[in-house]
C-alpha positions as CSV (number, residue, x, y, z in Angstrom):
1,X,74.6,-44.9,10.6
2,X,76.8,-42.3,10.0
3,X,80.1,-41.9,12.4
4,X,80.0,-39.0,15.0
5,X,83.5,-37.5,15.2
6,X,84.7,-36.1,19.3
7,X,82.7,-33.7,20.0
8,X,80.4,-33.7,22.4
9,X,82.0,-36.9,24.3
10,X,84.6,-36.8,27.5
11,X,84.4,-34.3,30.7
12,X,85.8,-31.4,31.0
13,X,90.0,-30.9,30.1
14,X,91.8,-31.4,33.1
15,X,95.6,-29.0,33.5
16,X,98.5,-30.9,33.1
17,X,99.9,-29.8,36.0
18,X,101.8,-32.5,38.0
19,X,99.9,-33.2,41.1
20,X,102.1,-34.3,44.4
21,X,101.4,-37.7,45.4
22,X,99.6,-38.4,48.5
23,X,101.7,-39.8,51.2
24,X,101.4,-43.1,52.9
25,X,100.2,-43.5,56.4
26,X,101.4,-46.1,58.1
27,X,99.1,-48.1,60.4
28,X,100.0,-47.9,64.1
29,X,99.8,-51.5,64.6
30,X,102.2,-52.7,62.4
31,X,104.5,-51.0,63.9
32,X,107.1,-53.5,65.1
33,X,105.0,-56.0,64.1
34,X,106.7,-60.0,63.1
35,X,104.2,-62.3,62.0
36,X,99.9,-62.3,62.6
37,X,98.9,-64.3,65.7
38,X,95.5,-65.3,64.1
39,X,94.6,-66.0,67.8
40,X,94.3,-62.0,68.2
41,X,90.8,-61.4,68.0
42,X,90.5,-58.2,68.2
43,X,93.8,-57.3,65.8
44,X,92.1,-58.8,63.2
45,X,88.8,-57.7,63.3
46,X,90.9,-54.0,62.7
47,X,91.4,-55.2,59.3
48,X,87.7,-56.6,58.5
49,X,84.7,-54.1,58.1
50,X,81.3,-55.4,59.3
51,X,80.6,-57.3,56.8
52,X,83.2,-60.0,56.8
53,X,85.1,-58.4,53.8
54,X,88.8,-57.8,54.0
55,X,90.3,-54.4,54.1
56,X,92.4,-53.4,51.7
57,X,96.0,-53.1,52.2
58,X,95.9,-48.8,50.6
59,X,93.4,-48.1,52.8
60,X,94.9,-49.4,55.6
61,X,98.0,-48.6,54.9
62,X,99.7,-51.7,55.6
63,X,102.7,-53.0,53.1
64,X,101.9,-56.3,50.5
65,X,104.2,-58.2,52.6
66,X,101.8,-57.6,55.7
67,X,98.3,-57.7,53.6
68,X,99.6,-61.0,52.8
69,X,100.1,-61.8,56.6
70,X,96.4,-60.0,57.8
71,X,95.1,-62.0,54.3
72,X,96.8,-65.0,55.3
73,X,95.6,-64.8,59.2
74,X,92.2,-64.0,59.0
75,X,91.3,-66.6,56.1
76,X,92.5,-69.3,59.0
77,X,90.4,-67.6,61.6
78,X,87.4,-67.7,59.3
79,X,87.9,-71.4,59.1
80,X,88.6,-71.8,62.6
81,X,86.1,-70.1,63.1
82,X,87.5,-67.4,65.1
83,X,86.7,-64.3,62.7
84,X,83.3,-63.9,60.8
């Protein structure tokens, strides 16, 4: 079977202009946060979807440090039966 060339593959070419990176929005809830309290159901509920999945940090605007703390708090809350 013969190989086809590159013609017909790929989409339209994009311009090589450097696009500005979008500014990251900080979550207002995290300002001044020292530690995540697993008993605070309303706070943890903001970071969980209605299906129970943890919302990623790129969507919430949380830094990696706070996202890890939130993840740990949600998982502990699930074990204790506080977070669904």
